[in-house]
py3Dmol code that shows the C-alpha trace and the ligand (Angstrom):
import py3Dmol

protein = """\
ATOM      1  CA  MET A   1      13.064  11.742  18.998  1.00  0.00           C
ATOM      2  CA  GLY A   2      10.771   9.206  17.333  1.00  0.00           C
ATOM      3  CA  ILE A   3      11.672   5.795  15.898  1.00  0.00           C
ATOM      4  CA  MET A   4      11.620   7.281  12.384  1.00  0.00           C
ATOM      5  CA  THR A   5      13.649  10.393  13.153  1.00  0.00           C
ATOM      6  CA  GLY A   6      16.236  10.917  10.407  1.00  0.00           C
ATOM      7  CA  LYS A   7      14.394   8.661   7.939  1.00  0.00           C
ATOM      8  CA  ARG A   8      12.905   9.911   4.667  1.00  0.00           C
ATOM      9  CA  GLY A   9      10.426   8.246   2.389  1.00  0.00           C
ATOM     10  CA  ILE A  10       7.543   8.554  -0.021  1.00  0.00           C
ATOM     11  CA  ILE A  11       3.929   7.415   0.112  1.00  0.00           C
ATOM     12  CA  PHE A  12       2.040   6.389  -3.056  1.00  0.00           C
ATOM     13  CA  GLY A  13      -1.737   6.021  -2.773  1.00  0.00           C
ATOM     14  CA  LEU A  14      -3.056   8.964  -0.781  1.00  0.00           C
ATOM     15  CA  ALA A  15      -6.444  10.026  -2.186  1.00  0.00           C
ATOM     16  CA  ASN A  16      -8.211  11.603   0.795  1.00  0.00           C
ATOM     17  CA  ASP A  17      -8.440  11.517   4.576  1.00  0.00           C
ATOM     18  CA  LYS A  18     -10.189   8.137   4.444  1.00  0.00           C
ATOM     19  CA  SER A  19      -7.263   6.511   2.611  1.00  0.00           C
ATOM     20  CA  ILE A  20      -5.249   3.847   4.384  1.00  0.00           C
ATOM     21  CA  ALA A  21      -2.237   5.884   3.202  1.00  0.00           C
ATOM     22  CA  TRP A  22      -3.448   8.734   5.413  1.00  0.00           C
ATOM     23  CA  GLY A  23      -3.432   6.535   8.523  1.00  0.00           C
ATOM     24  CA  ILE A  24       0.091   5.445   7.599  1.00  0.00           C
ATOM     25  CA  ALA A  25       1.287   8.993   6.894  1.00  0.00           C
ATOM     26  CA  GLN A  26       0.079  10.274  10.257  1.00  0.00           C
ATOM     27  CA  GLN A  27       1.810   7.473  12.176  1.00  0.00           C
ATOM     28  CA  LEU A  28       5.072   7.956  10.265  1.00  0.00           C
ATOM     29  CA  LYS A  29       5.029  11.699  10.806  1.00  0.00           C
ATOM     30  CA  GLU A  30       4.319  11.327  14.507  1.00  0.00           C
ATOM     31  CA  ALA A  31       7.319   8.960  14.707  1.00  0.00           C
ATOM     32  CA  GLY A  32       9.569  11.621  13.163  1.00  0.00           C
ATOM     33  CA  ALA A  33       9.774  10.617   9.476  1.00  0.00           C
ATOM     34  CA  GLU A  34      10.147  13.159   6.687  1.00  0.00           C
ATOM     35  CA  LEU A  35       7.545  12.424   4.010  1.00  0.00           C
ATOM     36  CA  ALA A  36       6.934  12.986   0.305  1.00  0.00           C
ATOM     37  CA  PHE A  37       3.665  12.125  -1.455  1.00  0.00           C
ATOM     38  CA  THR A  38       2.302  11.450  -4.924  1.00  0.00           C
ATOM     39  CA  TYR A  39      -1.173  11.992  -6.348  1.00  0.00           C
ATOM     40  CA  MET A  40      -2.674  10.153  -9.292  1.00  0.00           C
ATOM     41  CA  ASN A  41      -4.223  13.070 -11.198  1.00  0.00           C
ATOM     42  CA  GLU A  42      -5.147  16.754 -10.918  1.00  0.00           C
ATOM     43  CA  ALA A  43      -8.551  16.045  -9.401  1.00  0.00           C
ATOM     44  CA  LEU A  44      -6.891  14.188  -6.530  1.00  0.00           C
ATOM     45  CA  GLU A  45      -4.123  16.769  -6.175  1.00  0.00           C
ATOM     46  CA  LYS A  46      -6.692  19.161  -4.659  1.00  0.00           C
ATOM     47  CA  ARG A  47      -7.285  16.711  -1.822  1.00  0.00           C
ATOM     48  CA  VAL A  48      -3.769  15.329  -1.449  1.00  0.00           C
ATOM     49  CA  ARG A  49      -1.819  18.616  -1.380  1.00  0.00           C
ATOM     50  CA  PRO A  50      -3.486  20.134   1.725  1.00  0.00           C
ATOM     51  CA  LEU A  51      -3.233  16.832   3.614  1.00  0.00           C
ATOM     52  CA  ALA A  52       0.451  16.438   2.711  1.00  0.00           C
ATOM     53  CA  GLU A  53       1.190  20.066   3.610  1.00  0.00           C
ATOM     54  CA  SER A  54      -0.536  19.629   6.960  1.00  0.00           C
ATOM     55  CA  LEU A  55       2.193  17.067   7.760  1.00  0.00           C
ATOM     56  CA  GLY A  56       4.913  19.490   6.707  1.00  0.00           C
ATOM     57  CA  SER A  57       5.641  17.813   3.358  1.00  0.00           C
ATOM     58  CA  GLU A  58       7.179  19.902   0.621  1.00  0.00           C
ATOM     59  CA  ILE A  59       7.559  17.209  -2.035  1.00  0.00           C
ATOM     60  CA  ILE A  60       4.166  16.441  -3.589  1.00  0.00           C
ATOM     61  CA  LEU A  61       4.365  14.997  -7.096  1.00  0.00           C
ATOM     62  CA  PRO A  62       2.084  13.647  -9.826  1.00  0.00           C
ATOM     63  CA  CYS A  63       2.340   9.913 -10.528  1.00  0.00           C
ATOM     64  CA  ASP A  64       0.104   7.541 -12.399  1.00  0.00           C
ATOM     65  CA  VAL A  65       1.834   4.229 -11.682  1.00  0.00           C
ATOM     66  CA  MET A  66       1.011   3.031 -15.214  1.00  0.00           C
ATOM     67  CA  ASN A  67       3.334   5.730 -16.501  1.00  0.00           C
ATOM     68  CA  GLU A  68       7.039   4.802 -16.327  1.00  0.00           C
ATOM     69  CA  THR A  69       8.101   8.353 -17.186  1.00  0.00           C
ATOM     70  CA  GLU A  70       6.190   9.766 -14.225  1.00  0.00           C
ATOM     71  CA  LEU A  71       7.596   7.080 -11.921  1.00  0.00           C
ATOM     72  CA  ALA A  72      11.134   7.889 -13.064  1.00  0.00           C
ATOM     73  CA  ALA A  73      10.471  11.619 -12.575  1.00  0.00           C
ATOM     74  CA  VAL A  74       9.306  11.042  -8.989  1.00  0.00           C
ATOM     75  CA  PHE A  75      12.519   9.290  -7.987  1.00  0.00           C
ATOM     76  CA  SER A  76      14.776  11.739  -9.796  1.00  0.00           C
ATOM     77  CA  ALA A  77      12.992  14.604  -8.001  1.00  0.00           C
ATOM     78  CA  LEU A  78      13.607  12.803  -4.701  1.00  0.00           C
ATOM     79  CA  GLU A  79      17.274  12.326  -5.589  1.00  0.00           C
ATOM     80  CA  GLU A  80      17.593  16.019  -6.371  1.00  0.00           C
ATOM     81  CA  ARG A  81      15.931  17.115  -3.113  1.00  0.00           C
ATOM     82  CA  TRP A  82      17.053  14.463  -0.656  1.00  0.00           C
ATOM     83  CA  GLY A  83      19.816  12.410  -2.301  1.00  0.00           C
ATOM     84  CA  LYS A  84      18.706   9.133  -0.712  1.00  0.00           C
ATOM     85  CA  ILE A  85      15.521   7.635   0.727  1.00  0.00           C
ATOM     86  CA  ASP A  86      14.978   5.046   3.459  1.00  0.00           C
ATOM     87  CA  PHE A  87      11.513   3.714   2.626  1.00  0.00           C
ATOM     88  CA  PHE A  88       8.467   3.824   0.400  1.00  0.00           C
ATOM     89  CA  VAL A  89       4.835   2.829   0.876  1.00  0.00           C
ATOM     90  CA  HIS A  90       2.830   1.317  -2.002  1.00  0.00           C
ATOM     91  CA  ALA A  91      -0.903   1.733  -1.247  1.00  0.00           C
ATOM     92  CA  VAL A  92      -2.234   1.643  -4.793  1.00  0.00           C
ATOM     93  CA  ALA A  93      -4.794  -0.645  -6.427  1.00  0.00           C
ATOM     94  CA  PHE A  94      -7.383  -0.522  -9.173  1.00  0.00           C
ATOM     95  CA  ALA A  95      -9.802  -2.820 -11.008  1.00  0.00           C
ATOM     96  CA  ASN A  96     -12.716  -2.014 -13.280  1.00  0.00           C
ATOM     97  CA  ARG A  97     -15.916  -1.797 -11.268  1.00  0.00           C
ATOM     98  CA  GLU A  98     -17.728  -4.227 -13.585  1.00  0.00           C
ATOM     99  CA  ASP A  99     -15.014  -6.835 -13.006  1.00  0.00           C
ATOM    100  CA  LEU A 100     -15.895  -6.746  -9.311  1.00  0.00           C
ATOM    101  CA  LYS A 101     -19.562  -7.392 -10.064  1.00  0.00           C
ATOM    102  CA  LYS A 102     -19.643 -10.013 -12.807  1.00  0.00           C
ATOM    103  CA  PRO A 103     -18.904 -13.714 -12.249  1.00  0.00           C
ATOM    104  CA  PHE A 104     -15.116 -14.128 -12.131  1.00  0.00           C
ATOM    105  CA  SER A 105     -15.014 -16.241 -15.321  1.00  0.00           C
ATOM    106  CA  GLU A 106     -16.354 -13.220 -17.215  1.00  0.00           C
ATOM    107  CA  THR A 107     -13.339 -11.044 -16.361  1.00  0.00           C
ATOM    108  CA  SER A 108     -12.078  -9.526 -19.614  1.00  0.00           C
ATOM    109  CA  ARG A 109      -8.448  -9.883 -20.712  1.00  0.00           C
ATOM    110  CA  GLU A 110      -8.114  -6.082 -20.564  1.00  0.00           C
ATOM    111  CA  GLY A 111      -9.679  -5.931 -17.084  1.00  0.00           C
ATOM    112  CA  PHE A 112      -7.366  -8.681 -15.848  1.00  0.00           C
ATOM    113  CA  GLN A 113      -4.276  -6.983 -17.257  1.00  0.00           C
ATOM    114  CA  LEU A 114      -5.298  -3.584 -15.899  1.00  0.00           C
ATOM    115  CA  ALA A 115      -5.884  -4.867 -12.354  1.00  0.00           C
ATOM    116  CA  LEU A 116      -2.578  -6.773 -12.319  1.00  0.00           C
ATOM    117  CA  ASP A 117      -0.690  -3.858 -13.860  1.00  0.00           C
ATOM    118  CA  VAL A 118      -1.882  -1.134 -11.463  1.00  0.00           C
ATOM    119  CA  SER A 119      -2.146  -3.279  -8.343  1.00  0.00           C
ATOM    120  CA  ALA A 120       0.825  -5.679  -8.595  1.00  0.00           C
ATOM    121  CA  TYR A 121       3.323  -4.822 -11.336  1.00  0.00           C
ATOM    122  CA  SER A 122       3.495  -1.239 -10.039  1.00  0.00           C
ATOM    123  CA  LEU A 123       5.276  -2.503  -6.899  1.00  0.00           C
ATOM    124  CA  VAL A 124       7.955  -4.107  -9.072  1.00  0.00           C
ATOM    125  CA  SER A 125       8.511  -1.049 -11.254  1.00  0.00           C
ATOM    126  CA  MET A 126       8.376   1.320  -8.275  1.00  0.00           C
ATOM    127  CA  THR A 127      11.062  -0.763  -6.555  1.00  0.00           C
ATOM    128  CA  ARG A 128      13.245  -0.724  -9.681  1.00  0.00           C
ATOM    129  CA  HIS A 129      13.047   3.072  -9.868  1.00  0.00           C
ATOM    130  CA  ALA A 130      13.623   3.445  -6.118  1.00  0.00           C
ATOM    131  CA  LEU A 131      16.653   1.150  -5.767  1.00  0.00           C
ATOM    132  CA  PRO A 132      19.373   3.506  -7.044  1.00  0.00           C
ATOM    133  CA  ILE A 133      18.486   6.047  -4.334  1.00  0.00           C
ATOM    134  CA  MET A 134      17.469   3.673  -1.560  1.00  0.00           C
ATOM    135  CA  ASN A 135      19.788   3.394   1.418  1.00  0.00           C
ATOM    136  CA  ASP A 136      20.971  -0.111   2.319  1.00  0.00           C
ATOM    137  CA  GLY A 137      18.809  -1.248   5.223  1.00  0.00           C
ATOM    138  CA  GLY A 138      15.771   0.474   3.709  1.00  0.00           C
ATOM    139  CA  SER A 139      12.222  -0.834   3.882  1.00  0.00           C
ATOM    140  CA  ILE A 140       9.282  -1.192   1.478  1.00  0.00           C
ATOM    141  CA  VAL A 141       5.663  -1.900   2.471  1.00  0.00           C
ATOM    142  CA  THR A 142       2.631  -2.611   0.286  1.00  0.00           C
ATOM    143  CA  MET A 143      -1.058  -3.138   1.137  1.00  0.00           C
ATOM    144  CA  THR A 144      -2.882  -6.399   0.497  1.00  0.00           C
ATOM    145  CA  TYR A 145      -6.098  -8.219   1.418  1.00  0.00           C
ATOM    146  CA  LEU A 146      -7.207 -11.739   2.413  1.00  0.00           C
ATOM    147  CA  GLY A 147      -8.840 -12.188  -1.015  1.00  0.00           C
ATOM    148  CA  SER A 148      -5.333 -13.139  -2.246  1.00  0.00           C
ATOM    149  CA  VAL A 149      -5.400 -16.504  -0.478  1.00  0.00           C
ATOM    150  CA  ARG A 150      -9.161 -17.155  -0.195  1.00  0.00           C
ATOM    151  CA  SER A 151     -11.968 -16.650  -2.674  1.00  0.00           C
ATOM    152  CA  VAL A 152     -13.802 -13.713  -1.156  1.00  0.00           C
ATOM    153  CA  PRO A 153     -17.154 -13.047  -2.896  1.00  0.00           C
ATOM    154  CA  GLN A 154     -16.906 -10.220  -5.469  1.00  0.00           C
ATOM    155  CA  TYR A 155     -13.217  -9.551  -4.812  1.00  0.00           C
ATOM    156  CA  ASN A 156     -12.534 -11.471  -8.041  1.00  0.00           C
ATOM    157  CA  VAL A 157      -9.670 -10.183 -10.186  1.00  0.00           C
ATOM    158  CA  MET A 158      -8.450  -8.014  -7.328  1.00  0.00           C
ATOM    159  CA  GLY A 159      -7.808 -11.210  -5.342  1.00  0.00           C
ATOM    160  CA  VAL A 160      -5.670 -12.519  -8.202  1.00  0.00           C
ATOM    161  CA  ALA A 161      -3.826  -9.182  -8.322  1.00  0.00           C
ATOM    162  CA  LYS A 162      -3.184  -9.319  -4.560  1.00  0.00           C
ATOM    163  CA  ALA A 163      -1.845 -12.891  -4.917  1.00  0.00           C
ATOM    164  CA  ALA A 164       0.586 -11.597  -7.549  1.00  0.00           C
ATOM    165  CA  LEU A 165       1.443  -8.675  -5.289  1.00  0.00           C
ATOM    166  CA  GLU A 166       2.204 -10.930  -2.303  1.00  0.00           C
ATOM    167  CA  SER A 167       4.326 -13.206  -4.471  1.00  0.00           C
ATOM    168  CA  SER A 168       6.183 -10.156  -5.796  1.00  0.00           C
ATOM    169  CA  VAL A 169       6.883  -9.187  -2.170  1.00  0.00           C
ATOM    170  CA  ARG A 170       8.609 -12.543  -1.610  1.00  0.00           C
ATOM    171  CA  TYR A 171      10.684 -12.326  -4.801  1.00  0.00           C
ATOM    172  CA  LEU A 172      11.699  -8.725  -4.136  1.00  0.00           C
ATOM    173  CA  ALA A 173      12.592  -9.600  -0.540  1.00  0.00           C
ATOM    174  CA  ALA A 174      14.818 -12.452  -1.774  1.00  0.00           C
ATOM    175  CA  GLU A 175      16.548 -10.167  -4.269  1.00  0.00           C
ATOM    176  CA  LEU A 176      17.075  -7.191  -1.998  1.00  0.00           C
ATOM    177  CA  GLY A 177      18.053  -9.013   1.194  1.00  0.00           C
ATOM    178  CA  GLU A 178      21.751  -8.704   0.327  1.00  0.00           C
ATOM    179  CA  ARG A 179      21.451  -4.948   0.672  1.00  0.00           C
ATOM    180  CA  GLY A 180      19.496  -5.285   3.895  1.00  0.00           C
ATOM    181  CA  ILE A 181      16.446  -3.843   2.126  1.00  0.00           C
ATOM    182  CA  ARG A 182      13.235  -5.420   3.439  1.00  0.00           C
ATOM    183  CA  VAL A 183       9.947  -5.863   1.581  1.00  0.00           C
ATOM    184  CA  ASN A 184       6.690  -6.703   3.368  1.00  0.00           C
ATOM    185  CA  ALA A 185       2.926  -6.517   2.902  1.00  0.00           C
ATOM    186  CA  VAL A 186       0.259  -5.486   5.380  1.00  0.00           C
ATOM    187  CA  SER A 187      -3.017  -7.375   4.907  1.00  0.00           C
ATOM    188  CA  ALA A 188      -5.705  -5.066   6.239  1.00  0.00           C
ATOM    189  CA  GLY A 189      -9.242  -5.967   7.241  1.00  0.00           C
ATOM    190  CA  PRO A 190     -12.001  -4.102   5.359  1.00  0.00           C
ATOM    191  CA  ILE A 191     -12.031  -0.317   5.828  1.00  0.00           C
ATOM    192  CA  LYS A 192     -14.435   2.143   4.165  1.00  0.00           C
ATOM    193  CA  THR A 193     -12.351   4.014   1.588  1.00  0.00           C
ATOM    194  CA  LEU A 194     -12.732   5.271  -1.977  1.00  0.00           C
ATOM    195  CA  ALA A 195     -11.238   2.068  -3.421  1.00  0.00           C
ATOM    196  CA  ALA A 196     -13.461  -0.088  -1.207  1.00  0.00           C
ATOM    197  CA  SER A 197     -16.566   1.647  -2.560  1.00  0.00           C
ATOM    198  CA  GLY A 198     -15.888  -0.118  -5.897  1.00  0.00           C
ATOM    199  CA  ILE A 199     -16.344  -3.533  -4.300  1.00  0.00           C
ATOM    200  CA  SER A 200     -19.895  -4.879  -4.461  1.00  0.00           C
ATOM    201  CA  ASN A 201     -21.573  -5.684  -1.133  1.00  0.00           C
ATOM    202  CA  PHE A 202     -18.731  -4.036   0.778  1.00  0.00           C
ATOM    203  CA  LYS A 203     -21.083  -3.315   3.685  1.00  0.00           C
ATOM    204  CA  GLU A 204     -21.663  -7.035   4.052  1.00  0.00           C
ATOM    205  CA  LYS A 205     -17.895  -7.608   4.227  1.00  0.00           C
ATOM    206  CA  LEU A 206     -17.662  -5.051   7.017  1.00  0.00           C
ATOM    207  CA  SER A 207     -20.410  -6.704   8.986  1.00  0.00           C
ATOM    208  CA  ILE A 208     -19.006 -10.239   8.535  1.00  0.00           C
ATOM    209  CA  ALA A 209     -15.545  -9.052   9.601  1.00  0.00           C
ATOM    210  CA  GLU A 210     -17.011  -7.378  12.656  1.00  0.00           C
ATOM    211  CA  GLN A 211     -19.044 -10.403  13.697  1.00  0.00           C
ATOM    212  CA  ARG A 212     -16.449 -13.111  13.013  1.00  0.00           C
ATOM    213  CA  SER A 213     -13.172 -11.546  14.037  1.00  0.00           C
ATOM    214  CA  PRO A 214     -11.917 -12.606  17.482  1.00  0.00           C
ATOM    215  CA  LEU A 215     -11.749  -8.934  18.482  1.00  0.00           C
ATOM    216  CA  LYS A 216     -15.393  -8.459  17.329  1.00  0.00           C
ATOM    217  CA  ARG A 217     -14.684  -5.175  15.600  1.00  0.00           C
ATOM    218  CA  LEU A 218     -13.326  -3.580  12.470  1.00  0.00           C
ATOM    219  CA  VAL A 219      -9.799  -2.223  12.147  1.00  0.00           C
ATOM    220  CA  THR A 220      -8.885   1.439  11.696  1.00  0.00           C
ATOM    221  CA  GLN A 221      -6.547   3.263   9.322  1.00  0.00           C
ATOM    222  CA  ASP A 222      -4.463   4.162  12.372  1.00  0.00           C
ATOM    223  CA  GLU A 223      -3.988   0.509  13.266  1.00  0.00           C
ATOM    224  CA  VAL A 224      -2.842  -0.273   9.720  1.00  0.00           C
ATOM    225  CA  GLY A 225      -0.601   2.782  10.058  1.00  0.00           C
ATOM    226  CA  LYS A 226       0.989   1.501  13.269  1.00  0.00           C
ATOM    227  CA  SER A 227       1.818  -1.911  11.781  1.00  0.00           C
ATOM    228  CA  THR A 228       3.249  -0.234   8.696  1.00  0.00           C
ATOM    229  CA  LEU A 229       5.318   2.004  10.948  1.00  0.00           C
ATOM    230  CA  TYR A 230       6.700  -1.112  12.672  1.00  0.00           C
ATOM    231  CA  LEU A 231       7.616  -2.686   9.316  1.00  0.00           C
ATOM    232  CA  LEU A 232       9.285   0.501   8.069  1.00  0.00           C
ATOM    233  CA  SER A 233      11.196   1.076  11.288  1.00  0.00           C
ATOM    234  CA  ASP A 234      14.234  -0.554  12.885  1.00  0.00           C
ATOM    235  CA  LEU A 235      11.870  -2.451  15.214  1.00  0.00           C
ATOM    236  CA  SER A 236      11.476  -5.062  12.447  1.00  0.00           C
ATOM    237  CA  THR A 237      15.021  -5.389  11.065  1.00  0.00           C
ATOM    238  CA  ALA A 238      14.774  -9.209  10.732  1.00  0.00           C
ATOM    239  CA  VAL A 239      11.327  -9.242   9.096  1.00  0.00           C
ATOM    240  CA  THR A 240      11.124  -9.521   5.306  1.00  0.00           C
ATOM    241  CA  GLY A 241       9.005 -11.222   2.639  1.00  0.00           C
ATOM    242  CA  GLU A 242       6.101 -11.420   5.085  1.00  0.00           C
ATOM    243  CA  VAL A 243       2.385 -10.758   4.889  1.00  0.00           C
ATOM    244  CA  HIS A 244       1.457  -9.155   8.184  1.00  0.00           C
ATOM    245  CA  TYR A 245      -2.284  -9.392   8.986  1.00  0.00           C
ATOM    246  CA  VAL A 246      -3.990  -6.412  10.610  1.00  0.00           C
ATOM    247  CA  ASP A 247      -7.552  -7.681  10.581  1.00  0.00           C
ATOM    248  CA  ALA A 248      -8.615  -8.143  14.215  1.00  0.00           C
ATOM    249  CA  GLY A 249      -7.746 -11.832  13.818  1.00  0.00           C
ATOM    250  CA  PHE A 250     -10.369 -12.499  11.122  1.00  0.00           C
ATOM    251  CA  SER A 251      -8.040 -14.452   8.784  1.00  0.00           C
ATOM    252  CA  ASN A 252      -7.425 -17.102  11.463  1.00  0.00           C
ATOM    253  CA  ASN A 253     -11.009 -17.507  12.509  1.00  0.00           C
ATOM    254  CA  ALA A 254     -12.994 -20.206  10.706  1.00  0.00           C
ATOM    255  CA  GLY A 255     -16.068 -19.629  12.917  1.00  0.00           C
TER     256      GLY A 255
END
"""
ligand_1 = """\
44
NAD
P -7.958 4.652 -1.607
O -8.949 4.784 -2.704
O -7.927 5.695 -0.584
O -6.493 4.433 -2.188
C -6.253 3.793 -3.424
C -5.231 4.641 -4.121
O -4.823 4.025 -5.345
C -5.786 6.021 -4.475
O -4.955 7.015 -3.925
C -5.691 6.062 -5.998
O -5.392 7.348 -6.479
C -4.543 5.104 -6.227
N -4.468 4.641 -7.608
C -5.342 3.882 -8.317
N -4.894 3.744 -9.593
C -3.711 4.425 -9.670
C -2.771 4.673 -10.698
N -2.935 4.178 -11.938
N -1.681 5.413 -10.406
C -1.475 5.924 -9.172
N -2.330 5.729 -8.159
C -3.436 4.991 -8.403
O -8.301 3.218 -0.948
P -7.520 2.354 0.146
O -8.525 1.355 0.614
O -6.838 3.225 1.116
O -6.454 1.557 -0.744
C -5.062 1.554 -0.473
C -4.523 0.128 -0.587
O -5.042 -0.657 0.502
C -4.935 -0.612 -1.865
O -3.843 -1.410 -2.292
C -6.062 -1.507 -1.381
O -6.241 -2.640 -2.202
C -5.516 -1.870 -0.022
N -6.489 -2.462 0.912
C -7.661 -1.821 1.180
C -8.560 -2.400 2.057
C -9.874 -1.730 2.366
O -10.787 -2.416 2.865
N -10.028 -0.447 2.130
C -8.259 -3.641 2.669
C -7.046 -4.242 2.386
C -6.160 -3.656 1.502
"""
view = py3Dmol.view(width=600, height=400)
view.addModel(protein, "pdb")
view.setStyle({"model": 0}, {"cartoon": {"style": "trace"}})
view.addModel(ligand_1, "xyz")
view.setStyle({"model": 1}, {"stick": {}})
view.zoomTo()
view.show()
């Protein structure tokens, strides 16, 4: 018996075995959760399907979070198969590569809207679609980064999107508290993933985090997975609307 035994939920944002979503999925599975997954497009399906199947998942569905019809289809498929769910994980973000290179003031209107739409609004619409089938006492976790509260070089519009995401977490938590549904964010230190490869000078961010964090090292997908597991489980039943830092202490260290 694990702490997630008897709980069912879905993970959005698995792309490959380097994804933060993969670290989360493995921890949840080990703790006894039953998992469903989505993939963004056919190219990613080839990578996502075998990973999901290796964890015993049978529900693996397409979902571009910009597409309301696909989002609705995901939750109606879950209702058909499972009836109710207990949690979901939002590990999705996107910004145009050029918007992470140019000076921030040169961000285009379209680039700004796209980053906010995929990376922040998607949590709101995903929650709306999930609510009718979410058990009271359920839990929602999204992934964020320190660039939401500090100007991190080159993080640019993604920092603004993460600020909107973290604010959305607080508003959703306030709204859903009555049902005992909790909403939290995990703020991860830099990890080499597909999404991270779009951020200019990412290597430099890794080396700064390693040097300046109190623990003098980077964090792993598994560590982000363990904190997410805590937030999705009954170990954290009084925690909601929070941003939980998993960054080896970096965010608190001015040195
Ligand atoms: P990743 O590339 O493995 O995951 C990003 C996911 O977003 C991919 O699965 C991609 O398919 C999905 N995605 C993008 N646009 C989408 C769309 N329109 N519809 C559906 N899915 C879409 O990279 P990751 O680093 O694991 O990112 C997961 C989350 O963690 C993101 O929110 C990211 O901002 C956050 N995060 C990452 C780091 C890091 O250093 N890697 C640090 C803190 C937070």
